[in-house]
C-alpha positions as CSV (number, residue, x, y, z in Angstrom):
1,M,30.3,56.8,-128.9
2,D,31.5,53.2,-129.7
3,R,32.2,52.8,-133.8
4,S,29.0,50.4,-133.7
5,S,26.8,53.3,-133.0
6,D,29.0,56.0,-135.2
7,R,26.5,56.2,-137.8
8,V,22.9,57.7,-139.4
9,L,19.6,55.9,-138.5
10,I,17.2,56.1,-141.1
11,I,14.1,55.3,-140.9
12,G,12.0,54.3,-144.3
13,A,13.5,52.5,-147.0
14,G,11.6,54.4,-149.5
15,P,13.3,56.4,-152.5
16,V,14.5,59.7,-150.1
17,G,15.9,56.9,-147.3
18,L,17.4,54.7,-150.0
19,C,19.2,57.7,-151.5
20,L,20.2,59.1,-148.2
21,A,22.2,56.0,-147.7
22,L,23.6,55.3,-150.6
23,K,24.9,59.0,-151.0
24,L,25.8,58.8,-147.1
25,A,28.0,55.6,-148.2
26,K,29.6,57.6,-151.0
27,E,30.9,60.2,-148.3
28,G,32.3,57.7,-146.5
29,V,29.4,57.9,-143.6
30,P,27.8,54.4,-142.1
31,S,24.0,54.3,-141.4
32,T,21.3,51.7,-140.7
33,V,18.1,51.6,-142.3
34,L,14.8,50.9,-140.6
35,E,11.9,49.6,-143.1
36,Q,8.8,48.2,-141.9
37,L,7.9,46.0,-144.8
38,R,9.5,42.7,-145.0
39,D,11.6,41.0,-148.1
40,D,8.7,39.2,-148.9
41,N,6.5,42.0,-149.5
42,F,8.4,45.1,-149.7
43,L,7.4,45.2,-153.8
44,D,3.5,44.8,-152.9
45,Q,3.4,48.5,-152.5
46,V,0.4,50.7,-154.5
47,P,1.8,52.2,-157.8
48,R,3.0,55.8,-157.2
49,A,5.1,58.7,-158.8
50,G,7.5,57.8,-161.6
51,T,8.3,60.9,-163.6
52,N,12.1,61.9,-162.5
53,H,13.5,65.1,-163.8
54,P,16.7,65.7,-165.1
55,A,18.0,67.1,-161.9
56,T,17.2,63.7,-160.3
57,L,18.7,61.7,-162.6
58,E,22.2,63.6,-162.0
59,M,21.8,62.7,-158.7
60,Y,20.9,59.0,-159.5
61,D,24.1,58.7,-161.6
62,D,26.3,60.4,-159.0
63,I,25.3,57.2,-156.4
64,G,25.3,54.8,-159.7
65,L,21.4,54.0,-159.6
66,Y,21.0,55.5,-163.0
67,N,22.1,52.8,-165.0
68,R,20.2,50.3,-163.1
69,L,16.9,52.4,-164.0
70,E,17.3,53.4,-167.7
71,P,16.6,49.8,-168.9
72,R,13.6,50.1,-166.4
73,G,12.2,53.3,-167.8
74,I,11.0,55.2,-170.8
75,I,13.2,58.0,-171.7
76,A,11.0,60.8,-172.3
77,P,12.2,64.2,-173.9
78,L,8.9,65.6,-174.7
79,F,5.4,66.3,-172.8
80,H,2.3,68.2,-174.0
81,Y,-0.3,69.9,-172.6
82,W,-4.0,69.9,-173.7
83,D,-7.5,71.3,-174.1
84,R,-9.7,68.3,-173.3
85,A,-12.6,70.0,-174.2
86,K,-11.2,71.5,-177.5
87,A,-9.5,68.1,-178.0
88,E,-6.2,69.8,-179.3
89,R,-2.8,70.2,-178.1
90,I,-2.1,73.4,-176.5
91,A,1.7,73.4,-176.1
92,E,5.1,70.8,-176.8
93,F,7.7,71.2,-174.6
94,D,11.0,69.1,-175.6
95,H,14.2,69.2,-173.2
96,A,16.7,69.4,-175.6
97,V,16.6,72.9,-174.9
98,L,18.5,71.9,-171.7
99,K,21.4,70.2,-173.6
100,D,23.9,72.8,-172.0
101,D,22.6,72.7,-168.6
102,T,22.1,68.7,-168.1
103,R,23.7,65.7,-169.0
104,F,20.1,64.4,-168.9
105,P,17.9,66.4,-171.2
106,F,15.1,64.3,-170.6
107,A,12.6,63.1,-167.9
108,L,12.8,59.1,-167.3
109,Q,9.2,57.7,-166.5
110,C,10.7,54.8,-163.9
111,E,7.9,54.5,-161.2
112,R,8.6,54.7,-157.4
113,I,8.6,51.0,-156.8
114,K,11.4,50.1,-159.5
115,I,13.6,52.8,-158.1
116,V,13.4,51.2,-154.6
117,E,13.6,47.8,-155.6
118,E,16.9,48.8,-157.4
119,A,18.2,50.9,-154.6
120,L,17.4,48.7,-151.9
121,A,19.8,45.9,-153.6
122,M,22.7,48.3,-154.0
123,A,21.9,49.7,-150.2
124,K,22.2,46.0,-149.2
125,D,25.1,45.5,-150.9
126,N,27.2,48.3,-149.7
127,P,29.5,47.2,-146.3
128,L,28.5,50.6,-145.1
129,I,24.8,50.6,-144.9
130,V,22.9,48.1,-142.6
131,V,19.3,47.3,-143.9
132,R,17.1,46.0,-141.2
133,M,13.8,44.7,-143.0
134,G,10.5,43.9,-141.0
135,M,11.3,46.7,-137.9
136,T,8.4,48.8,-137.1
137,F,9.7,52.1,-135.6
138,T,8.2,53.2,-132.4
139,G,10.0,56.2,-131.5
140,F,13.2,58.0,-130.3
141,T,15.0,59.8,-127.7
142,Q,18.2,61.7,-128.1
143,D,20.6,63.8,-126.2
144,A,23.5,66.4,-126.9
145,E,25.7,63.6,-128.2
146,S,23.4,60.7,-129.8
147,V,20.1,59.4,-130.9
148,T,18.5,56.0,-129.9
149,A,16.0,54.7,-132.2
150,F,13.0,51.8,-131.0
151,A,11.7,49.8,-133.2
152,D,9.7,46.0,-133.0
153,N,11.3,43.3,-135.0
154,E,9.1,40.7,-136.5
155,T,8.9,38.6,-133.2
156,G,7.5,41.6,-131.8
157,E,10.9,42.2,-129.7
158,T,12.0,46.0,-129.2
159,E,15.4,46.6,-130.4
160,A,17.2,49.5,-129.7
161,F,19.5,51.4,-132.4
162,K,22.0,54.4,-131.4
163,G,23.4,56.7,-133.8
164,R,24.9,60.5,-134.0
165,Y,21.3,61.6,-135.7
166,I,17.7,60.3,-137.0
167,V,16.4,61.2,-140.1
168,S,12.7,60.7,-141.0
169,G,12.0,59.1,-144.3
170,E,8.6,57.9,-143.3
171,G,6.5,59.7,-145.1
172,A,3.7,62.3,-144.3
173,R,2.6,60.5,-141.0
174,S,6.1,60.8,-139.5
175,I,6.5,59.7,-136.0
176,V,9.8,61.7,-135.8
177,R,8.4,65.0,-136.8
178,K,5.4,64.6,-134.4
179,E,7.5,63.6,-131.5
180,C,9.7,66.5,-132.3
181,G,6.4,68.3,-132.0
182,I,6.7,70.2,-135.4
183,E,3.8,71.5,-137.3
184,F,2.9,70.6,-140.5
185,E,1.3,73.5,-142.1
186,G,-0.8,73.6,-144.8
187,F,-4.4,72.3,-146.1
188,T,-5.7,69.4,-147.6
189,Y,-7.6,69.5,-150.9
190,P,-11.3,68.7,-150.4
191,D,-11.4,66.3,-153.7
192,R,-9.4,63.1,-154.2
193,T,-7.6,61.8,-157.2
194,L,-8.7,58.6,-158.8
195,N,-5.5,57.0,-160.4
196,I,-6.2,54.6,-163.4
197,E,-3.7,52.2,-165.1
198,V,-4.9,50.6,-168.4
199,A,-2.5,48.5,-171.2
200,Y,-3.6,50.7,-174.5
201,D,-1.7,52.9,-176.7
202,F,-2.2,56.3,-176.5
203,K,0.8,57.6,-178.7
204,K,-1.4,56.6,-181.4
205,H,-3.8,59.6,-180.7
206,G,-0.9,61.9,-180.7
207,Y,-0.3,62.0,-176.8
208,A,3.5,62.2,-175.6
209,D,4.8,60.0,-173.1
210,R,3.7,62.5,-170.3
211,N,0.5,64.8,-170.6
212,Y,-0.9,67.5,-168.7
213,I,-4.9,67.8,-169.7
214,S,-6.8,71.0,-169.1
215,D,-10.6,70.9,-168.8
216,P,-12.7,72.9,-165.9
217,D,-15.0,70.1,-165.2
218,E,-12.4,66.7,-165.2
219,W,-8.9,67.4,-165.8
220,S,-6.4,64.9,-166.3
221,N,-2.9,63.9,-166.4
222,L,-1.7,60.7,-168.5
223,F,1.5,59.1,-168.1
224,H,3.2,56.2,-170.0
225,W,4.8,53.4,-168.2
226,K,7.4,50.5,-169.3
227,G,6.2,47.3,-169.2
228,P,5.3,44.5,-169.4
229,P,2.8,45.0,-169.6
230,E,2.8,49.0,-171.5
231,R,0.6,50.6,-169.5
232,W,-0.5,54.4,-169.4
233,R,-1.9,55.7,-165.9
234,V,-4.8,58.4,-166.1
235,H,-5.5,60.5,-163.3
236,F,-8.6,61.5,-162.9
237,P,-10.3,64.3,-159.9
238,T,-13.2,63.4,-157.7
239,Q,-15.5,64.6,-155.0
240,E,-14.8,64.1,-151.6
241,D,-18.3,62.7,-150.9
242,E,-18.2,60.0,-153.8
243,D,-18.1,56.5,-152.5
244,P,-14.4,55.2,-152.9
245,D,-15.7,51.3,-154.3
246,A,-18.5,53.1,-156.5
247,L,-15.6,55.1,-157.7
248,M,-13.6,52.2,-158.7
249,A,-16.2,50.0,-159.8
250,P,-15.1,48.2,-163.2
251,E,-18.0,49.8,-165.1
252,A,-17.6,53.2,-163.3
253,M,-14.1,53.4,-164.6
254,Q,-14.8,52.5,-168.3
255,K,-17.4,54.7,-168.1
256,R,-15.1,57.7,-166.8
257,L,-12.2,56.2,-169.4
258,Q,-14.8,56.4,-172.3
259,G,-15.6,60.0,-171.4
260,F,-11.6,60.5,-171.9
261,L,-11.1,58.8,-175.2
262,P,-14.1,57.4,-176.6
263,T,-12.7,54.3,-178.2
264,G,-15.9,52.2,-178.5
265,A,-14.0,49.1,-177.1
266,P,-13.4,48.1,-173.2
267,F,-10.7,49.7,-171.9
268,N,-7.6,46.8,-170.4
269,I,-8.0,48.3,-166.9
270,V,-4.8,46.7,-165.1
271,G,-5.1,49.0,-161.8
272,C,-6.4,51.8,-160.0
273,N,-5.9,53.3,-156.6
274,L,-7.7,56.5,-155.3
275,Y,-5.8,59.4,-153.0
276,T,-6.0,62.5,-150.8
277,V,-3.7,65.4,-151.8
278,H,-2.0,67.6,-149.3
279,Q,-0.2,70.8,-149.4
280,R,1.7,70.8,-146.2
281,V,5.4,72.0,-145.0
282,A,6.8,71.3,-141.8
283,E,7.4,74.5,-139.7
284,K,11.4,73.4,-139.7
285,F,13.1,70.3,-141.0
286,R,15.5,69.6,-138.3
287,S,14.7,69.5,-134.1
288,G,18.3,69.0,-132.4
289,R,19.6,65.6,-134.2
290,A,16.3,64.7,-135.5
291,I,15.8,65.5,-139.1
292,L,13.1,65.4,-141.7
293,A,13.5,64.7,-145.5
294,G,11.2,63.8,-148.3
295,D,7.1,63.8,-147.3
296,S,8.0,64.2,-143.7
297,A,9.1,67.2,-144.2
298,H,6.1,68.6,-147.2
299,V,4.1,66.7,-149.2
300,N,2.2,68.2,-152.4
301,S,-0.2,67.6,-155.5
302,P,1.6,64.9,-158.1
303,I,1.1,67.4,-161.0
304,G,4.3,68.0,-162.4
305,G,6.5,65.1,-160.5
306,M,7.5,67.4,-157.8
307,G,7.2,65.2,-154.8
308,L,9.6,62.1,-155.2
309,N,12.3,64.5,-157.0
310,S,12.2,67.2,-154.3
311,G,12.8,64.4,-151.8
312,V,15.3,63.0,-153.4
313,H,17.2,66.3,-153.4
314,D,16.4,66.9,-149.7
315,A,18.7,63.6,-149.2
316,F,21.3,64.6,-151.4
317,N,21.7,68.0,-149.6
318,L,21.7,66.4,-146.4
319,A,24.3,63.8,-147.4
320,V,26.8,66.2,-148.2
321,R,26.6,68.2,-145.1
322,L,26.3,65.1,-142.8
323,G,29.4,63.9,-144.7
324,R,31.3,67.2,-144.1
325,I,30.3,67.0,-140.2
326,W,32.0,63.1,-140.1
327,R,35.0,64.6,-141.5
328,K,35.0,67.5,-139.2
329,E,35.0,70.1,-142.2
330,G,32.1,71.7,-140.3
331,D,29.7,71.2,-137.2
332,G,26.0,71.1,-136.7
333,S,25.2,74.7,-138.6
334,L,25.6,72.8,-141.4
335,L,22.2,71.2,-140.6
336,D,20.8,74.8,-140.2
337,Q,21.9,75.2,-143.7
338,Y,20.3,72.4,-144.8
339,D,16.9,73.4,-142.9
340,R,17.2,77.2,-144.5
341,Q,17.9,75.9,-148.0
342,R,15.5,73.0,-148.6
343,R,12.4,74.3,-146.4
344,H,12.8,77.3,-148.9
345,I,12.8,75.2,-152.0
346,A,9.6,73.5,-150.3
347,V,7.8,76.7,-149.6
348,Q,9.1,78.5,-152.9
349,H,9.2,76.2,-155.2
350,T,7.1,72.7,-154.7
351,Q,4.4,74.1,-153.0
352,L,3.6,77.1,-155.5
353,Q,4.6,74.9,-158.6
354,T,2.5,72.3,-157.6
355,I,-0.2,74.6,-156.4
356,R,0.1,76.7,-159.7
357,N,0.2,73.3,-161.7
358,K,-3.4,72.2,-160.4
359,K,-5.0,75.6,-160.8
360,L,-3.9,75.3,-164.4
361,L,-5.5,72.3,-165.1
362,A,-8.7,72.9,-163.4
363,E,-9.0,76.4,-164.0
364,K,-12.6,77.2,-164.6
365,D,-13.0,80.9,-166.0
366,P,-12.8,80.9,-170.0
367,A,-10.9,84.2,-170.0
368,V,-8.1,82.8,-167.7
369,R,-8.1,79.7,-169.3
370,Q,-7.5,80.9,-172.7
371,K,-4.9,83.5,-171.0
372,D,-3.1,80.6,-169.3
373,H,-3.3,78.5,-172.8
374,D,-1.8,81.3,-174.9
375,E,1.1,81.9,-172.6
376,L,2.0,77.8,-172.4
377,R,1.7,78.2,-176.5
378,R,4.1,81.2,-176.4
379,Q,6.6,79.6,-173.9
380,S,7.1,76.3,-175.6
381,E,7.9,78.4,-179.3
382,D,10.3,80.6,-178.0
383,P,13.5,78.3,-177.4
384,N,14.5,80.7,-174.8
385,L,11.2,81.0,-172.8
386,A,11.0,77.3,-173.3
387,R,14.2,76.7,-171.6
388,E,13.6,79.1,-168.9
389,F,10.3,76.9,-168.0
390,L,12.1,74.0,-168.3
391,L,14.6,75.1,-165.8
392,R,12.1,75.4,-163.2
393,T,9.6,72.4,-163.9
394,S,12.7,70.3,-164.2
395,L,14.2,71.4,-160.9
396,I,17.3,72.6,-162.2
397,N,16.8,76.2,-160.9
398,S,15.5,75.0,-157.5
399,V,18.9,73.1,-157.2
400,R,20.9,75.9,-158.1
401,E,18.8,78.2,-155.6
402,A,19.1,76.3,-152.9
403,A,23.0,76.0,-153.2
404,Q,22.9,80.1,-152.6
405,I,21.6,80.4,-149.8
406,P,23.9,80.5,-147.1
């Protein structure tokens, strides 16, 4: 194989693909990133996840990304659980109890679009990374020694890219996964989630920067984002048969927001979107020289901020193994280990935790709700229990557990 094709092909310049490229570069491995969006519309993406947990912040720091993100985000050591029906706070958790477990005893509220903007700039400046924008990936072939990816450029011409491995960072509709015939096992929730962004100071009502609000009829999440303008994102469940245009009509959103917090004055709505939630995991994360990472491999409810974070963890786990293969310190069996480690975490941590998170907020049985709330209080008020709770929810435990899987 000539040196120009002795590289990893990465499909998609999302957080997973870009973090993978940057970590591979640190490992001395060259890569080519193919992204469908162009430079002129790359930042015109729908606002998405942005709670970055301590374990992820350590990884960002490792590749020099954290210092670019911190000024654009909000350091959030605290988060709350609320009982909406009673209008009372159930529990407050403080990441300070993790001070001996991580250099980052807090979450960073920094949206996905800011992450990819900064990471893309870093990737373009790195001599080991080739970034091709405006490339529509259409498929790939592989043999025992190499892979070839095909993508249409902005003029409609099909180009071929050769490499040693191909990694799908494409998201849930992964072409790589489909061409490999890998099943995407799981289910889709019948309800959809409405996200409304408002410019309003919720802190004056006692809320933290991150809030999970329990209610049997209309649970919510409330998250703070740095401006301009300073804004908050409020999530609401909706029924599958409700008309999207009616749900996102200004008067309908105002009514829903006033039901959440009656202020007597209209909220300044600065954005909204509606999305479907899936809980799915690929039956395997590797097929020969084709590898899945992030949403290509697993998707889940966003409650708890597990999706983006676990995807970045996939990227770092994979990059270390590819680095060892490049340095001839191991062979393809290292990628089987990636599959075992990260699929275990997706099934036993990410999926179970996100399903549990949604069930906790939406629970309708009064006795079960009370029991859940009492347990949250008990955990938050005991430093040892709070630490164990946060080690799990901040994904530190999942990284440690993955490392123990042979």
